[in-house]
C-alpha positions in Angstrom: -10.3 5.3 -3.8 -10.7 2.6 -1.6 -13.7 1.9 0.8 -13.4 0.4 4.5 -13.3 -2.7 4.9 -16.1 -4.6 6.2 -16.4 -5.2 10.2 -14.2 -7.6 11.0 -12.2 -8.1 8.0 -9.7 -5.4 9.2 -6.8 -6.9 9.8 -3.9 -4.4 9.7 -2.8 -5.0 6.2 -4.1 -2.4 4.4 -1.4 -0.3 3.4 -2.1 3.9 3.5 0.1 6.8 1.8 -0.6 10.2 4.3 0.9 13.6 2.1 1.3 15.5 4.9 0.8 19.9 4.6 1.3 19.8 0.8 -0.7 23.2 1.0 -0.6 26.8 -0.9 1.2 28.8 2.3 3.7 25.9 2.3 4.4 26.4 -1.8 6.1 28.8 -3.6 4.2 32.3 -3.3 2.6 31.4 -0.4 3.0 33.4 3.2 5.4 30.6 4.7 7.1 29.1 1.3 9.3 26.1 1.1 11.8 26.0 -2.2 10.1 22.6 -4.3 6.9 23.1 -2.5 5.1 23.2 -5.7 6.9 20.3 -6.8 6.3 18.3 -4.2 2.7 18.5 -5.2 3.4 17.8 -8.5 4.7 14.6 -8.0 2.3 13.4 -5.4 -0.4 14.2 -8.1 1.4 12.1 -10.3 2.2 9.2 -8.3 -1.8 9.6 -6.8 -2.8 8.5 -11.0 -0.7 5.8 -11.5 -1.3 2.0 -9.7 0.4 3.2 -6.9 -0.8 0.2 -4.8 -1.9 2.0 -2.1 -5.3 0.8 0.2 -6.0 4.2 1.2 -4.5 7.9 1.1 -5.1 10.6 2.9 -3.6 14.4 3.5 -2.9 16.3 6.5 -3.6 19.8 6.5 -2.5 22.7 8.9 -5.9 24.5 9.6 -4.9 27.6 12.2 -7.4 30.0 14.0 -5.2 30.8 16.8 -3.1 29.2 17.7 -0.7 31.1 20.2 3.2 31.6 20.2 3.0 29.4 16.6 2.4 33.1 15.1 4.3 36.0 15.0 5.6 39.1 13.6 9.0 38.6 14.8 9.4 34.8 13.8 12.6 32.7 14.4 11.6 29.8 11.5 12.8 27.5 14.7 9.6 27.7 17.2 7.1 31.0 15.9 6.3 31.6 12.5 4.5 34.2 10.3 0.9 33.2 10.2 0.2 30.7 7.9 -2.4 28.5 6.1 -5.1 30.2 8.6 -8.9 28.4 8.8 -11.4 29.4 5.7 -8.4 31.4 3.5 -6.7 29.7 0.2 -3.2 29.4 2.1 -4.8 26.7 4.1 -5.8 24.9 0.7 -4.3 22.1 -0.7 -2.0 22.9 -3.8 -2.9 22.6 -6.7 -2.9 20.1 -8.7 -3.8 18.6 -5.6 -7.6 18.8 -4.5 -9.5 16.5 -1.4 -11.3 14.6 -3.7 -7.9 12.5 -4.6 -7.8 11.8 -1.4 -9.7 8.9 1.2 -10.2 11.5 4.2 -8.3 15.0 5.4 -7.3 15.6 8.8 -6.9 19.2 9.6 -4.7 20.0 12.5 -3.0 23.1 14.4 -6.9 25.5 15.4 -5.0 26.6 18.8 -1.5 25.1 19.2 1.1 24.0 16.8 0.5 20.5 15.9 3.6 19.5 13.4 2.3 16.4 13.8 -0.7 14.8 11.3 -1.5 12.7 14.3 -2.9 15.8 16.0 -5.8 16.2 12.9 -8.9 15.2 13.1 -11.5 14.4 9.5 -14.6 16.6 9.1 -16.3 14.4 12.1 -14.1 14.6 14.8 -11.9 11.5 15.0 -8.2 11.5 14.6 -5.9 10.3 12.0 -4.3 7.2 14.6 -8.2 6.4 15.1 -9.0 6.5 11.4 -6.3 4.6 10.4 -6.3 1.8 13.0 -10.5 1.8 11.8 -9.5 0.9 8.5 -7.6 -2.0 8.8 -4.0 0.0 7.9 -1.2 -1.4 9.3 1.9 0.3 7.6 2.1 4.0 6.0 4.6 6.1 3.6 4.2 9.8 4.0 5.1 12.4 2.1 4.5 16.3 1.9 5.7 19.6 3.6 8.1 20.0 5.1 10.7 17.6 5.8 12.1 18.6 8.7 9.1 19.9 10.9 5.5 18.0 9.8 6.8 15.4 7.8 9.2 14.6 10.7 6.3 14.4 13.6 3.9 12.3 12.1 6.6 9.8 10.6 8.0 9.5 14.3 4.4 9.4 15.7 3.9 6.9 13.1 6.5 4.8 14.2 5.6 5.0 18.0 1.7 4.1 16.9 3.6 1.0 15.3 2.1 2.1 11.9 6.2 0.8 10.3 6.1 4.2 8.5 8.3 5.1 5.1 9.6 8.4 4.2 9.7 8.8 1.4 12.4 11.5 1.2 12.3 12.4 -3.0 8.7 13.3 -2.1 9.5 15.8 0.1 10.4 19.5 0.7 12.3 20.8 3.7 12.5 24.2 5.5 16.4 24.0 5.7 18.0 21.7 3.7 20.8 21.5 5.0 19.9 20.4 8.7 17.6 17.2 6.9 20.9 15.0 8.2 19.8 15.5 11.6 16.1 14.4 10.3 17.1 11.7 8.9 19.0 10.3 11.6 15.4 11.1 14.2 14.1 8.8 11.6 16.1 6.1 11.8 16.6 5.7 15.4 13.3 6.3 16.2 12.1 3.7 13.6 11.5 5.5 10.9 12.6 3.8 7.4 13.6 5.9 4.1 13.2 5.5 0.8 14.0 8.1 -2.0 10.9 7.4 -3.6 
């Protein structure tokens, strides 16, 4: 893992990988399992074990306490969902073989809101993802993780809005509704997000 450049050297030329919500509850056996989630975790771990070329690698996590109508006993699986990634539970932890030590920082989101985008998250010191990337001289991000059509989608669009030239490694994602991923790809392309198989 990389360290922060010295003050004055932050020229926004650094490149980061953002691993979105690759957590136990979103993988097979979890409370809101996405088909292919465990495979995504394994492939991301494999990538991190190579000379991947990223200056920094960060993760986001759902970290719900009381997110209101985001949780429902009668979910519609569009805007409301079964309880998942509850703070302090195993379901909220990164899915093996991934571990916190694999990352330069981890950003938790959604304590009291739905919070689909990783840019709504903050690290243990309370720094938001966007501010952290800026402080570390990051000017471009690649993204992967779960789920393609929800949290990866929202995080990538926010990265584009922040001027971070995002690239989604779509082969390292898993979708809630694979048959509707075309809508997400269209939204990314129109929103300034590049899509690569990865």
